[in-house]
C-alpha positions as CSV (number, residue, x, y, z in Angstrom):
1,M,48.8,170.7,66.8
2,V,50.3,174.1,65.8
3,K,50.9,174.8,69.4
4,L,52.6,171.5,69.9
5,L,54.9,172.0,66.8
6,G,55.7,175.6,67.8
7,A,56.6,174.3,71.5
8,L,59.0,171.7,69.9
9,F,60.6,174.5,67.9
10,I,61.1,176.6,71.1
11,L,62.3,173.8,73.1
12,A,64.7,172.7,70.1
13,A,66.3,176.1,69.9
14,T,66.8,176.7,73.3
15,T,68.5,173.4,74.0
16,W,70.7,173.8,70.8
17,T,71.5,177.4,72.4
18,G,72.5,175.8,75.5
19,F,74.6,173.2,73.7
20,E,76.3,175.9,71.8
21,F,77.3,177.7,74.8
22,S,78.4,174.7,76.5
23,R,80.5,174.0,73.3
24,H,82.3,177.3,73.5
25,L,83.4,176.6,77.1
26,S,84.8,173.2,76.1
27,E,86.6,174.6,72.9
28,R,88.5,177.1,75.1
29,P,90.8,174.4,77.0
30,K,91.1,172.3,73.8
31,Q,92.4,175.6,71.9
32,L,94.8,176.4,74.7
33,R,96.1,173.1,74.7
34,Q,96.7,173.6,71.0
35,L,98.5,176.8,71.3
36,K,100.8,175.5,74.2
37,A,101.7,172.6,71.7
38,A,102.3,175.2,68.8
39,L,104.6,177.4,71.1
40,Q,106.5,174.2,72.0
41,S,107.0,173.2,68.4
42,L,108.1,176.8,67.7
43,E,110.6,176.5,70.4
44,A,112.0,173.4,69.0
45,E,112.1,174.8,65.6
46,I,113.8,177.9,66.9
47,M,116.3,176.1,69.3
48,Y,117.2,173.0,67.4
49,G,116.1,173.4,63.9
50,H,117.6,177.0,63.6
51,T,114.5,177.6,61.2
52,P,113.8,181.1,60.2
53,L,110.6,182.4,61.8
54,H,108.5,182.8,58.8
55,E,109.4,179.3,57.7
56,A,108.9,178.0,61.5
57,A,105.3,179.6,61.3
58,R,104.3,178.0,57.9
59,R,105.2,174.6,59.2
60,L,103.3,175.2,62.6
61,S,100.2,176.2,60.3
62,A,100.4,172.6,58.6
63,Q,100.6,170.8,61.9
64,I,97.8,172.6,64.0
65,P,94.3,172.5,63.5
66,K,91.9,175.4,62.5
67,P,91.4,178.3,63.8
68,L,94.7,178.3,65.2
69,S,96.5,177.4,62.2
70,F,95.2,180.6,60.6
71,L,97.3,182.7,63.1
72,F,100.6,181.0,62.1
73,E,99.6,181.1,58.4
74,S,98.8,184.5,58.4
75,F,102.0,185.4,60.5
76,G,104.4,183.4,58.1
77,S,103.0,185.1,55.1
78,K,103.0,188.4,56.6
79,L,106.6,188.1,57.3
80,T,107.3,187.1,53.7
81,R,105.1,189.2,51.8
82,T,104.9,192.7,53.6
83,E,107.5,195.1,54.9
84,T,106.7,194.8,58.6
85,T,108.2,194.2,61.8
86,V,107.7,190.8,63.5
87,K,105.9,192.5,66.3
88,D,103.6,194.1,64.0
89,A,102.9,191.0,61.7
90,W,102.3,188.9,64.9
91,E,99.8,191.5,66.4
92,S,97.8,192.0,63.3
93,S,97.7,188.2,62.7
94,L,96.4,187.7,66.1
95,L,93.7,190.5,65.9
96,E,92.5,188.8,62.4
97,V,92.2,185.3,63.9
98,W,91.3,185.9,67.4
99,K,87.4,186.6,66.8
100,M,87.4,183.0,65.3
101,T,88.6,181.2,68.4
102,A,87.0,180.7,71.6
103,L,89.9,182.2,73.6
104,K,89.4,185.1,75.9
105,E,91.2,188.7,76.4
106,G,93.5,187.3,78.9
107,E,95.2,184.8,76.3
108,L,95.1,187.7,73.8
109,E,97.1,189.8,76.1
110,I,99.8,187.1,77.1
111,M,100.1,186.5,73.2
112,F,100.6,190.3,72.6
113,Q,103.3,190.4,75.4
114,F,104.8,187.2,73.8
115,G,104.8,188.9,70.3
116,E,106.6,191.9,72.0
117,T,109.9,189.7,72.2
118,L,109.5,187.4,69.1
119,G,112.4,187.7,67.0
120,R,114.1,190.3,68.8
121,H,116.6,188.1,71.1
122,D,119.0,185.3,70.5
123,R,117.8,181.7,70.5
124,F,118.2,181.1,74.4
125,S,116.5,184.3,75.6
126,Q,113.7,183.4,72.9
127,Q,113.5,179.9,74.6
128,K,112.8,181.5,78.0
129,Q,110.1,183.9,76.5
130,I,108.4,180.9,75.0
131,Q,108.6,179.1,78.5
132,L,107.3,182.2,80.0
133,T,104.4,182.2,77.7
134,L,103.7,178.6,78.1
135,T,103.5,179.1,81.9
136,H,101.1,182.1,81.5
137,L,98.8,179.9,79.3
138,E,98.9,176.8,81.6
139,R,97.5,179.1,84.2
140,E,94.8,180.2,81.8
141,E,94.2,176.5,80.7
142,S,93.7,175.5,84.2
143,E,91.0,178.3,84.8
144,A,89.4,177.3,81.5
145,R,89.0,173.6,82.7
146,D,87.5,174.9,86.0
147,R,85.1,177.1,84.4
148,Q,84.1,174.1,81.9
149,S,83.7,171.7,84.8
150,K,81.5,174.3,86.8
151,Y,79.3,175.5,83.9
152,E,79.1,173.0,81.0
153,K,76.4,170.7,82.5
154,M,74.6,173.8,83.7
155,L,74.5,175.6,80.3
156,K,73.1,172.4,78.7
157,S,70.5,172.2,81.2
158,L,69.7,176.0,81.3
159,G,69.0,175.7,77.7
160,F,66.5,173.0,78.0
161,L,64.8,174.4,81.1
162,S,64.4,177.9,79.7
163,G,62.8,176.2,76.6
164,L,60.2,174.7,78.9
165,L,59.6,177.8,80.9
166,L,58.8,179.6,77.9
167,I,56.4,176.9,76.5
168,I,54.7,177.2,79.8
169,V,54.5,180.8,79.7
170,L,53.2,180.9,76.2
171,I,50.6,178.4,76.8
């Protein structure tokens, strides 16, 4: 009876682990889509709303889901509460929030590059920079979807099967 209960715990734990890894794979394309939508909204705020950057960031934080909303919330508050450059506020906000996301180093580098130009140019140059960033994020999203389709089902199965293997070895 104890062996059976232990085997069920092992199987449940490894299966859960496989599903968690799989969830992480599916979160990345979703968060990339949200980030792209946020940048498109930022573009609209800058181009058509003539909204100051800190105000646009606050509005975006209310529109997008967590954890990406934290990025814009932090960015907006850093711009208004501290004496800092736009670039430094952007980078420190990215570093604070990035570990909460499912995004990878490639996306972080793209966002750092975007932060280099944020608030430094006129509206039309800024629009071009946003479009360039969106193009890069589109490429990353495509790669993330490919990885998800290749590995999501495998990770779920691997979690379950590794649990079965561990049970067989232990018995």
